[in-house]
RODO-2510 file (C-alpha; in nm, 4 decimals, decimal comma):
residues 114
     n   res          X          Y          Z
     1     m    -0,0008    -0,0066    -0,0082
     2     p     0,1763     0,3110    -0,1215
     3     w     0,1547     0,6310     0,0737
     4     e     0,2704     0,9906     0,0434
     5     l     0,3623     1,2393     0,3314
     6     q     0,3289     1,6002     0,3726
     7     e     0,4353     1,8220     0,6553
     8     h     0,2400     2,1464     0,7621
     9     a     0,3145     2,3759     1,0522
    10     g     0,5152     2,1030     1,2280
    11     r     0,2650     1,8147     1,1773
    12     h     0,2922     1,5329     0,9411
    13     y    -0,0007     1,3948     0,7382
    14     a    -0,0171     1,0939     0,5179
    15     v    -0,2336     0,9868     0,2138
    16     l    -0,2527     0,6157     0,1763
    17     f    -0,3775     0,4349    -0,1343
    18     h    -0,5314     0,0908    -0,1232
    19     y    -0,8177    -0,1065    -0,2754
    20     a    -1,1215    -0,1566    -0,0603
    21     l    -1,2694    -0,4777    -0,1898
    22     p    -1,6133    -0,4489     0,0031
    23     d    -1,6616    -0,1202    -0,1743
    24     d    -1,5266    -0,2241    -0,5132
    25     a    -1,3207     0,1096    -0,5081
    26     w    -0,9979     0,2566    -0,4408
    27     a    -0,9578     0,4095    -0,1061
    28     v    -0,7575     0,7219    -0,0651
    29     e    -0,7125     0,7901     0,3117
    30     l    -0,5975     1,0958     0,4866
    31     s    -0,4399     1,0594     0,8394
    32     e    -0,2126     1,2383     1,0622
    33     a     0,1201     1,0548     1,0263
    34     v     0,2797     0,8840     1,3287
    35     p     0,6527     0,8522     1,3994
    36     a     0,7958     0,5324     1,2521
    37     p     0,9467     0,2878     1,4950
    38     a     1,3309     0,3182     1,5232
    39     e     1,3892    -0,0652     1,4282
    40     g     1,4810    -0,1792     1,0972
    41     d     1,7533     0,0734     1,0041
    42     e     1,9078    -0,1905     0,7475
    43     n     1,9285     0,0811     0,4810
    44     p     1,9912     0,4265     0,6128
    45     d     1,9264     0,5812     0,2779
    46     a     1,5620     0,4696     0,2947
    47     v     1,4786     0,5944     0,6331
    48     v     1,1010     0,6159     0,6932
    49     t     1,0226     0,8812     0,9563
    50     h     0,6562     0,8623     0,9709
    51     l     0,3866     0,6129     0,8738
    52     p     0,0141     0,6696     0,8098
    53     g    -0,1911     0,6855     1,1206
    54     a    -0,5717     0,6144     1,1635
    55     a    -0,7658     0,7540     0,8685
    56     f    -1,0131     1,0357     0,9438
    57     l    -1,0858     1,1207     0,5747
    58     v    -1,1512     0,8369     0,3181
    59     a    -1,2474     0,8896    -0,0370
    60     l    -1,3707     0,5922    -0,2294
    61     v    -1,3096     0,6031    -0,5934
    62     p    -1,5225     0,3309    -0,7827
    63     d    -1,3132     0,1811    -1,0632
    64     e    -1,5580    -0,0569    -1,2338
    65     d    -1,8468     0,1702    -1,3194
    66     p    -1,7832     0,5071    -1,4561
    67     n    -2,1306     0,6233    -1,3620
    68     l    -2,0584     0,5878    -0,9881
    69     r    -1,9221     0,8953    -0,8329
    70     p    -1,6579     0,9084    -0,5837
    71     t    -1,7598     0,9822    -0,2179
    72     v    -1,5711     1,0967     0,1004
    73     r    -1,6353     0,9483     0,4328
    74     v    -1,5484     1,1471     0,7622
    75     y    -1,4151     0,9293     1,0506
    76     s    -1,3552     1,1658     1,3495
    77     p    -1,4924     1,1137     1,6858
    78     d    -1,3304     1,4426     1,8179
    79     d    -1,3053     1,7951     1,6639
    80     r    -1,0393     1,7663     1,4032
    81     v    -0,9055     2,0579     1,2140
    82     v    -0,7512     1,9976     0,8806
    83     p    -0,5409     2,2779     0,7342
    84     y    -0,6582     2,4117     0,4003
    85     e    -0,3299     2,3131     0,2242
    86     i    -0,3542     1,9698     0,3536
    87     m    -0,7301     1,9170     0,2463
    88     r    -0,6260     2,0622    -0,0928
    89     w    -0,3305     1,8285    -0,1299
    90     f    -0,5647     1,5385    -0,0294
    91     m    -0,8293     1,6314    -0,2786
    92     e    -0,5690     1,6676    -0,5440
    93     q    -0,4570     1,3050    -0,4708
    94     v    -0,8267     1,1928    -0,4856
    95     a    -0,8750     1,3715    -0,8213
    96     d    -0,5530     1,2033    -0,9617
    97     q    -0,6847     0,8650    -0,8483
    98     v    -1,0258     0,9493    -1,0286
    99     e    -0,8412     1,0235    -1,3448
   100     r    -0,6353     0,7016    -1,3227
   101     c    -0,9611     0,4984    -1,2712
   102     r    -1,1348     0,6700    -1,5625
   103     i    -0,8437     0,6080    -1,7927
   104     a    -0,8046     0,2403    -1,6887
   105     f    -1,1715     0,1904    -1,7336
   106     e    -1,1710     0,3375    -2,0858
   107     q    -0,8857     0,1092    -2,1707
   108     g    -1,0647    -0,1920    -2,0136
   109     e    -0,8073    -0,2447    -1,7478
   110     p    -0,9821    -0,1412    -1,4162
   111     e    -0,7595    -0,3700    -1,2042
   112     a    -0,4390    -0,1906    -1,3146
   113     v    -0,5114     0,1529    -1,1645
   114     e    -0,2456     0,2058    -0,8817
***
């Protein structure tokens, strides 16, 4: 499951991509990133400092039916503030995933999206 990290005002955020089989859709998850454990330093050039945390926004991007629209689910039991720049970055990632799914569907390859 690939992910991307972004830092904003000293906080780290992650966008994680994976296939959500029950939803027949690609999931693009936004979370606050958590520090990576210090173990596993075999390759110091590939140091991972943060990992995705628990998702609080999940965009579901259907890849088998172009008539289905992407949706965004909010998972947050507490008051969470998402900086505008991070929300914009997340939505750009979602828009890119939608485009990849549409192109793959048109080419008849919905499983080869990510």
